[in-house]
N, C-alpha and C positions, 0 to 999 in steps of 0.2 A: 271435486264435488261428489258427495256420496249418492249412490243410486240405490242404496238398500231400501227395500220395501218396508213400509211402516204402517202401523195402525194408530189411531188416536184414541187415548183413554182419558177420562176425566174423573176427578173427585171434587170434594167441596172446596179445595184450594185452587184448582185450575185444571189445565190440560197438559198432557205429555205425549210425545211421539214414542211409541214402543216398537222395537223390531217386530215385523210381522211373524217371524218364526218363533218368537219367544213365548214360553209358557208363563213367565213372570209378567207383572203388569205395572201400573202406575205407582203403587205404593213401594214396590221393590225399587223402582228407578229412583224415587225420592230418597230412599234409604242409602242407595249407592252414592248419590250426590252428597248427602248429609254426613255420611260416616266413612270416608276413605282413611281409616285409622291404621289397621295393622297389615292389610294386604293378605291376611290369613283367612281362608274360608271357614265357615262354621264346620265343626267337627262332624265327620260323616256319621258317627254313631248317634249324635244328637239329631241329625236330619232324619235318619231312618226311624229313630224312636218317636220323633214328632209325627212322622207319617203313620206310625202305628196308632198313636193317639187319635189322629183324624179318622182312621179307619174305624176304630172302636166307637167314636162319637157318631159317625154316619150310621153305623149298624144300629146303635141305640136309638137315634132319632127316627130311623125308619120303623123300628119295632114299636115305638110310642106313637106312630102315625103323625109325626111332626114333619118329616121330610119325605117328599114324594119318592117312591121307590125308583122311578126312572132316573131321577137325579142322584139319589143315594147310591145306586148301584155303580154309576160311573165314578163317583167320588171314591168308593171303595176300590174299584179297579185301579184308578190312578194312584191311590195310596199304596196299594200292593206293589205297583211298579216302583214307586219311590223306596219302599222297604227293601226291594231287591237291588237298589243302587242305580236305577234308571233316572234320567233327567237331572242328575246332580249338577251338571253344568249350567242349569237354569237357577240353581240356588246360589245367588251371587252376592248376598248381603255380607258385610264384614262381621267378624266375630265379636268385636267390641262396638257397641252402639248405644245410643240413648233410647229411652222408651221401654225399658224393662223387658226387651225381647219382642216388642210389637213388630219390628221389621222382620224378624225371623218368622214369626207367626204368619204375617201377611205374605211373605215370600212363598211359604208353603201353601197358604190358602189360594193364592193366585195360580201357582203351578197346578194344583189339583183341579181348580175351576176350569182353567184353559185346556188342560188335558181331558177333563170331563166333557167340555164342549166339543173337542175333537172327536171323542168317542160317540157323542150324540150327533155327529155330522153337522155341527154348527161352527160358525166362525169364532176364532179366538177373540176375546174382548166382548162378545155378545152375552153379557152377564145376566140378561133376563132369563136365559135357559139354565144357567148354573153360575151362581154368584159367590165370590170369595167370602163375603161377610154373611150374607143371609143363609146360604146353604152349607158351605164348607165349614164355617165357623159357628154354626148353629149350636146353641146351649153352651157356648164356650167363651172364654176370655183368654187373652195372652197370659193373664195372671194365674191361670190354673193349667193351661196346656204346656207352657214352656217349663215350669217347675216339674211337672210330671214327666215330660220328655227327658229333662236333665237327670232326674232320679233313675230313670230306666237306663239311659246311656251310661251314667256313672256306675250303676250296678253291674252292667254287662262288662265294662272295662275292668272293674274291680275283680270280677270273677276270673277273668283272663289273667290279671296280675297275680291273684292268689295262686293259680296253678303254676305260674312261673316262679313265684317265691318258694313254693313247695319243692320244685325241682332244685332250686339253689340250696335249700335246707338239706335235701337228700344228698346233694353233691358234697356239702360240708360234712355230713355224717359219714360218707364213704371215706373222705380224707381223714376223718377222726380215727377210723379203724386202720387205714393204710399207714398213717404216721404214728400209730400208738406206741411203737417201740423206739421212736427217735427222740432221744433226750437232748435237750438244748439248754442254753442259758435263758432263763426268764429275765425280764427287764422291768424295772420300775424307775420312774424319773429319767428314762433313757440311759440308766446305768445298770450294770450287771446285778442281777438279783439271784434268787435261788433257782435251782434247776427246775425245768418243766418239760413235759413231753409235748412235742409238736402236735400230736393228736389231741391233747387236752385243749390246746389253743383253738383248734378247729372245732372241737366239740362245743366250746363256748360260743363260737360263731353260729353253729347250728341252733343252739338254744335261744340266742337273742333273736334270730330270724323267726324261730317258732313263736316267740312272744309277739313279734310284729305281725305275724299271720293271725294270731288270736285277736289282736286289736283291730285289724282290718276287717276280719269276719264280723266282729261285733258291730262296728260302724256301718258295715255294708247292709246288715239286716234292717236298719232304720230307713234305708232308701226305698223299701218296699211299701211304705206308707205314703200315700199320695193325696193331693188335694183336688183331683179332677172332679169337676162339678161345683167347685167353690165359686166359679166365675170370677168377678172382679175383686171382691174384698172378702170372700169367704161366706157370704150370705146365700149364695146360690141363685141370685137374681137372674131371671130368664132361663133357668133350668128347672124342669119339673123334679120333684122329690124322687120320683121313680127313676129318672135319668141318672141321678147321682149314684144310686145303688147299682143300676144295670151297667152303666158305662165302665165302672171298675171291673165288673165281672167280665164284660166283653174284652176289655183291654188285657185282663189276665189271660184270656183264651188266645188273643192275638199274639201276645209276647211270650206265653209259656211261663210267666212269672206269677208267683202267689202275691198279687198286689192287694192292699187293703186301703179302704177309704179312711182318712184321718178321722179320729173321734171328734175333733174340733177343727172345722175347716177355716175358721178365722185365724186360729193359732197357726195352722199349717200354711196359710197364705202369707201371714206376717213374717214368720220366723224361718231362718235359714240355718239353724244350728246343726242339722243333719249333714250339710255340706262341710261345715266347719269341723265337725267331729271326724268326718272321713279325711279331710285334708290334714288334720292333726295327726291321725294315724299314719298317713303317708310321710309326714315330716319326721316323726319318730323313727320310722323305718329308714328314711334317708340318712338320718344321723347315724344309726347303727351301721348302715352299709358303708358310709364314708369312713367311719372309724376302722372298720374291717379292712377297707382298701388301703388306708394309711399303713396299717400293720403289714399287709401283704407287700406293698411297695417297699417298705423298709427291709423286710426279710429277704426280698429279692434284689436288694440294692447291690451294686458292684459292677462286674463280677469280681474285680480284684480289690477295689478300695471300699467296698461296702460289706454288709453282713453275708450276702450270698448263701443264705440258708434255704431259700426256695428257688427252684428253677421254673420260670413261667414259659409257656409255649411262645415262641417268636411269631408275632402276627404281621409285622411289617418292619422294614428298615427304619431305624430310629433317628437317623440324622441325614441331612443333606450335605454335611461336610465331614462327619466322622465315620469312616468306613467301619462296618461290622457292629455298630452300636445298635442295641435293641432296647426299646423302652417298654415299661409296663402299661401299655396304652389301654388295656381293658379295665384295669383298676382306675386309671386316670379318668376315663369317661364316666365311671360311676361316681367319682368325686364331683364331677361337673354336673351330672344329672341331679345329684343330691343337693348341690347348691341351688339349682333352679327350682327344685321342689320346695326347699325351705323358703326361697323368695316368693314363690307362688302362694305358699301358705300364709305369708304375711299379707299379701294382697287380698286373699280370701278373707282373712280375719278382719281387715279394715272394711271390706265390702259388706260382710255380714253385719258389722256394727252400724253401717251407714243407712240402714232402712229407717223409714219414718212411718208411723201409724200403721195402716193396713197393708202396706206393700214394701218390699225391699226392691228398689228399682235397679240395683246393681247386679241383677242376675246374669247379664251377658259377660261381665268380667269374672264373675264367679265361675261360670261355665267354662270360659276360655282357659282359666288357670287350672281348674280342677281336672278337666279332661286332658289337658296337656300333661299334668303331673302323672295321671294314671297311664297315659300312653308312653311317656319317656321312661318312667320307672319300669314298665313291663319290657320295653325294648332294651333298655340298658341292662337289666338283670338277666335277660335272656342271653345276650352275647357274652356277658361276664361269666355266666355259668358255663356256657359251651366252649368259649375260647380262652378262659383263664383257669377256673376252678377245676373243671373235670380233667384237664390235661396237665395241671401243675405237678411237679415232683419235688420231693425233699432232697436237698443236697446233704446226704447222710454223713459223708466224710467231713464236710465243712462244719456241720453241727457238732460232730465228735471232737474235732480239732479245737474249736472255740471253747467247748466244754472242758477240755483237758487243760487249756491255757488259762481258764478263768479261775478267779479266787472265790467264785460264788459257792462252791461246794463246802467252803469252810463253815457255812451256816449249819450244814448237816452234822459237822463235827463238833460244833459249839457245845451241845449238851454233854459230850463225852470228854472234852478237854477243858472246858471253861472259857469264858469270854476273853480274859486277859491273855491266856496262853494262845488261844486261836488268833487273836490280834497280832501277837508277836510273830506267829508263823507267817501270816500274810505279809508283815513288814519285812521279814527276812527273805521271803520269796520275791518280793518286789525288788529288793536290793541285790540278790544273788542270781535271780533268774531260775532258780530251782523250783520244781513243782512242790505243791503243798504236801503231796504224798511222800516225796523224797525227804523233806525236812522232818515230817512226823516219824518216819521210820528211822531216820538218822538219830533223832532224839530219843527213840525208844518209847514213844508215848502210846503207840498202839501196835498190835501185831499186824502182819500183812493180811491175815484172815479177818481180823476185826475191821480193818480198813475196807476190805472188799465187801463185807456185809453191809457196813454203814453206807458206803457209796454206791451200792447196787441201785440201778435206775428205778426199780419199783420202790425200793426203800426211800429214795429221796423225793419221789413225785406222787406217792399215794397217801392221801390223808389217813392218819391213824397208825400206819405201820411204823413210822419213825418213832412215834411216842411209845409204842409197845416195846420196840427194841431198846430204847433208852431205859425204860423201867426194868427190863430184864438185866441190863448192865448194872443198874443201881442195886438190884437184888444180889447179884454176884459180889458186888463190892461190900 
């Protein structure tokens, strides 16, 4: 039999026993009972952003003489504690919930009210002195505070992700320079193609990540436009016109962000395209990253039976049964992160479409997936950069050997020998095992000096140079 001390709280539905120590109240308990869905708590960044919204609202309501300063001051103090990460164990509602985020909003309102009561030296649950709805939620609705908090949380996580992506891009650029002199076999259709420099491949990786950064930066800017003050449907009912202007100014001061009130609050309350745009940018980046990791895993495959063109830093033993095996685990984890982000984007797409009339009630699942995507992409890219890209090395000897054994250089010789002659040389090489160079010299088709010039790494892998060389040969002929 439990001996835990409780207090009784009631709402218009009935009564509930609440642990006496708890800052949360009856509406939070109802949400916990109703939505035991994921077992995953609301993202910390969303909680602290919501606390910032409550602080700005309380400051504004006091400034407009709507909220008694005695009550407003303790709400502000409690909100500041939440912004610092205090009392998070009292924010107990599930990430996915019905009600468009009302449970999140009320969990915060109850925590701030009860902590405020404590600061006022009143008993928790004695809401006459500081009420979750009347005081903490004054001039607000779930429908404007939760979207505003989500935009702030997503923006902050996006800024962190952008910094991490820029470090990855820098790492790729350094490898572009480091590997610039490594000539290897290029591949199309997973078959030998013309030569390419390993540095050129990594330069391409740096550039696609650069475009991903640009897409994310563009989408991120839209998050700074908020609907705070819209209240329930965008009409601002129960909020003074002055409040709508001032609360955004105060929230900008509280967060340090250049927030702007939406030009049309009805539009901003109905539509969730800013989240969809951000998620789409994350999905495109995830596709780019997964493709890059597929390349890296293939180039590092082996060491004896694969390409073995890259050496990845060993991070952990690769098998419980095969001694000495090392796997490309950092690339593999990015593949899996990418798959999750792509799936999250599909969920966000469906949720954004599912709104009706003045509100999209699917906000919790949008928040759950969007914030997860931002978090896991940042964490994944961070370890991939540090533990794979920065420490990887080119297997120069292996690249040179494969290049020597490959028939791909025949393409560089094609303009000088003609397609039919070049094809006959490849056929003979396949039959005899001799190199292309040996056969060309044996037939007297080119001099050793001409071969050396045509097959020079820069000649074969730099756009324009091969064509210039071919024209010079034609002029001599």
